[in-house]
N, C-alpha and C positions, 0 to 999 in steps of 0.2 A: 181683085180686092187684095190689098196688102194685109199681111198677118201681123197683129200687134202682140208684142211680148209683154206679158204681165210680170213674170219673174224670170230673172236670169242669174245664173251662177257662173262666174268667170274664174276658172283655175282655182277653185276653193279647196283649200286643204285644212285639216283640223288635226292637231296633235295634242294628245293629253299626256302630261307628265314630261320628263326630260331624261336624257341620257339613256342608260340601259332599260330603264323602266318606261320609256316613252311608248305610247300606243298611237299609231297612225290611223285614225278613225276615218279620215276622208283624204284621198290622194288626188289632187289636181282635177276635181270634178268640174266640168263645164256643161251647162244645160240651159235650154230656152223653154219656158212654159207659156203657152199662148193664152191670151185673154179669152175667158169664157169657156175653157175646156176643163174636163174632168181628168186630172193628170194624176197617175199613181206611181209612187216610189215603191218598188217590189224587191224583196230579197229575204234571205234568211236572217235570223238574229245575229246582230254584230256586223252587218254588211255596211253600215253607215247611213242608212235611210233616215233614221230618226235624228241623227246628228245633223244631216243636211236640212231637215225640216226645222230643227231648232235654230239653225243658222238663219234661215229665212225669217223665222218669228222673232229673232233677236235674243233668244235665251242663251245662245252661244255666239261667241265671236270667232270668225274663222282665224286660223293661224296665218293663212295666206289667202290671196284671192279677194273677189269682190262680189257682193250681192246687190243686184239692181231691181227696183220695183218700178215698172213702167218707165224705165230709163234713168231713174234716180238712184244714186248710190246710197244705200241704207245700211251698209256694212256695219257702221258703228252707231246707227240710230237706235235709241232704247226701244224696247218693245212697245211701250205705252205711246210712242210717237209714231208708230207704224200703222197704217190703215190695213192691219192683218189681224185676224182673230184665229184662235186655236181651240179645237175640241179635242179633249184628251181621253184616254181610255177610262180613266175614273171621271165620273160626271162632275165632280167638284161643285155640286149645288149647295147653297146655303140652306141647311136643314130647318132654320127657324123662319125662313121667308117663303111666302106663297109662290106658286108658279109664276104668276104675273110679276111679283116683286123681283123674283130671280132674273126674269127675262129683261125687265126694265133697269136692273141695277147699273149696268154699263152706261145706259143712256142718261141716268140721273148723274153719274160721275162726270159725264160730258157737259152737264149743266143745261140739259134740254128742258123745256117747259113741261109742266105736268100734263097738259093737253097733248103735247107731242109724244110724250112717253106713252100716255094711254092708248093713242091711236096706233102707234108703232107696235106696242105689245099686242094689241088686238089683231093687227095685220099678220104679224109673224106666228102667233098662236093659231090663227086660221090656216096659215101656210103649212104648219106641221100637224094640223088636225087635233089641236088640243084646246080649242077655245072653250070648251065646256069644263076645263079642269083649271081655270085661271086662279081659283080660290083655295086650291088644294095645297098641302105641304108635300115635299118630295117623298117623305116616308109613306105617304098614302098612295103612291103610284108604283107601277111595275118598272122593272129595269128598262124595258123598251120605251115606256113613256118618259122616264127620267132622261134617257138619251135624247129624246125629241126635245125636252126642255133645254138641255145643254146646247143643242143645235139652234134652238130659237134664240137663246141668249146670245150666241155668237153671230147669228145673222142680223139681230136687231140693229146694230150700228151700221149696217150696209158696208162691210169691209170690202176692199178691192180684192182681197184674196182670203179664202178660208182654208185653214190647215187642219187636217184631220189625222191624229196620231193613233192608229189602230182603234178607232172608237167603238167597233163592233165586236171586239174579242171577248168581252165579258158576257155577251148575250148567248142564249141557247140557239140551236141551229135554226129552229123556225123563226124566231125573232130576227136573227141575223139575216135570213133571206128576205124577210119583210123590209128590214131597214136598208138593205141594199137597193131595193126598188125605190124606197123613199128618198134616199140620198141622191139617186140619179134623177128623180123627179124634181127635188128641190134645186139641184144644180141647173137643170134645164129651165125651170120656171124663173129662177132669180138671175140667171146669167153670170153669177159670180164664179170666178176661177176657184176650183176646188183642187187642193194638193193633198192627196190621200196616201197614207203610209199603211202598208200591210205586208204580212208574209204569206197571206192566203191567195194562192194563184187564182182560184175561182172568183174570189171577190174582184180581183184586178181585171180579169177577162170580162166579167159581167158588167162592170160600171164604167170602165175607163174609155176615154177617147184615145189616149196614148199612155203607154206604160214605159217606165225606165227600170230596167233590171239592174241591181246592184250586187256586187259581191266583194268582200274584204276591202271596203272603202273605194272601190272602183266602179265606174259606170260601164256596163258591158254592152247594153243595147237600148236604144230608144225607138219606139215604133207603135203602131196601132195594135190592138189584141191580135188581129189576124197576122200581121207581120211577124210579131214575136212568136206566135205559135207555129205558123207555117214556114217561117224562114229564120230560125235562130241562127246567130252568128257563130256560136261555139257549142261545145258539148254541155257546159254548165247551163246555159240558157235552155237548151233543148230538154235537158233532164229536170230543170227546175219547173218549167211551164208544162204541166200535164204529164201524162205517161208516155214514155218514149222507149222504143227498142233500139239498141246499139249493136252493130255488127262491124267488127275491125277487119280491114283488108288491105291489099295492096293494089295500086292502079296497074292494070295489065292491058296495054293498048287503049281501047276505047271503053273498057269495062273495069270492074273491080273484082278481084279474086278474093273471096272470103275464106275463113278458116276451114270450112267444109270442102274447099276446093272448087266450088261452083263459081261461075262468073256472072255478075250482074251488070246489065247495061244501065248506066245511070248518067245523069248530066254532070260531067266532070269540071267543066269550066277551066280547063287548063291545069287542074291539080295533078300532081304526080306523088309517087311514094306511098307512104302509109296513111291511110284515111280512116275515118269512122263514118259508117252510114247511120243516119238517124231516121227511123220509120215509126210513125204514129200507129198504134194498134188498130184504129179504125180504117187505116189504109190497106191493111193486109186482107187478102182474100184467100179462102181456103176451099178446097174441094177434093173430090175423089178422083177427078180426072188427072192422070200423070201430067206433070208440067211444072215449071218453076222449081222451087226448092222442095226436096223431100223432107218431110218432118213427121214426128210422131206426137199425138196428142198425149200430154202428161196430166192435164187437169182440165176440167170444164166447170164453169160456174154460171149458172142461170141467174140473170138479174132482171128478168122481165122483158123489157124491150130488147136488151142486149145479152148475149152470151160471151163470157170471156173464156178464151182457150189458151192454155199454157202449152207451148210447143217446144220440141227439142229437135234441132237439126242433126245431121248425121255425126258431126263432130261434138255434139253435146251443147252447142250454143242454144241459148233459150230465147224464145220470141213470145210475145203476148199478142193475140189477135182479138179484136172486139168486133163481133159479127151481129148484125141485127137478127134477132130470134125469128125463126120461121118454122111452121110445122112441117115435119118430115125432113128437116135439113140439119138435124143434130148429128154431132160426132161424139163418140165415146172414148174414154181413156184407152189408149193402146192403138187406136186407129191410125193408119198411115194416111197422110193427106199431102196434096201439092199445095204449096204456098206461092202466091204471086202478088206482086205489087207494081203499080204503075210507076214507070221511071221517073215521072215528073213529081211524084209524091215522096221521093227519097231525097233527103238533105245530106250532102257530102261535106263533112267537116274535117278540117285538117287536124291530124293527131297532135 
C-alpha cells in the first residue's frame, strides 16, 4: 500500500529581518508528513518548530522553498483558503458565546445550514465528551474543558490537517497527562493528520507516530519514538530525548578506550578517532561481582519502582544508572560496584 503525503515542506527557509539583524529561523528544511499520522515537531525554544507550523498554517510565508498539501502548492495560499485548522496554546474562545456556538462558529462562517451546524456540533462535542456542556459559557469551565472546546471547534470543519501549537503547556500535570491520551484518541478516531509542536520529550514519545527533532532552524532527525530514543543520530538528539550518559573515548582497534583507561567493546560501524558513547541509564547494570567498569556509588535515590544511582568511574567520569528496585539488592553511597552494559545498547556518536 502506497503512503500518501499530507504535508510536504520542500527546502523551506525563513529569515526575519535583513542585514546584520537578520534571524535565520528555518534553514532549508524538507520533510514529508504522512496522511493520518500523529506527527510531532520537537525541540527547544527557538529551534524553528513553531515557525514551520506557521508556514504550514499560512500565518508565515517562507522566504524560500515550498509547502505542499496533498501535492498542491499552498505556499502563498491565505490561511482561510487552506483546509487546515490550528489549535493554539491560548484557547482563544469567544467568552460571550456558549460552547455550542463557539464550536459552530466556523461552520456558520462557511455558510453551512442551521441543521448541518447543529448535527456537526453535537457530533464533535460527543467526540470530545462535552455534549452535556453545550449551553455553558467558557468561563464556567475548567482549563482542560476549555481546551477540549478549542479542539472541537478546530475539528468541526473536518480539516485535512490539524495543527497544534503547544496546546497542553498551560495545563497542570494531571490534566496534561489526561489530554495526551485524549489527543491520541481523537487523532485515531478521526483519522485526521495531526501536526503537534512541543518542547516536551515525554509528550512527543507518548503520542507520536513519528517525531522530527529540530535545533537552531535545522531538522536533525525524523523517526518513530523508538528510533529517536534508541538510535539518535548525534549527541544533541541523544541528550534532548530522555536522560543519557556520555563517555568520550578513542577508537582502539575493535573497542573504545575511555578516559578511565578501560576498553569497551561496542559496535563501531567503521568509525575511527575520537567518539562519544551514549548509554541510557536503564541499560546500565550494576553489581558487587567484579567485572566491567569499576565505579563508586556517589548518590542513591529511591523512586518506588526504580532506584537511581549516581556513579563515579576511577577518573571521575559520572554515570547515572536506573535500576528496578528489588528487596535486598540496594547499594549505599560509598559502595564499589561493577558496571556492565550490553554492547548493542551503546550508541557510538562521532565527536
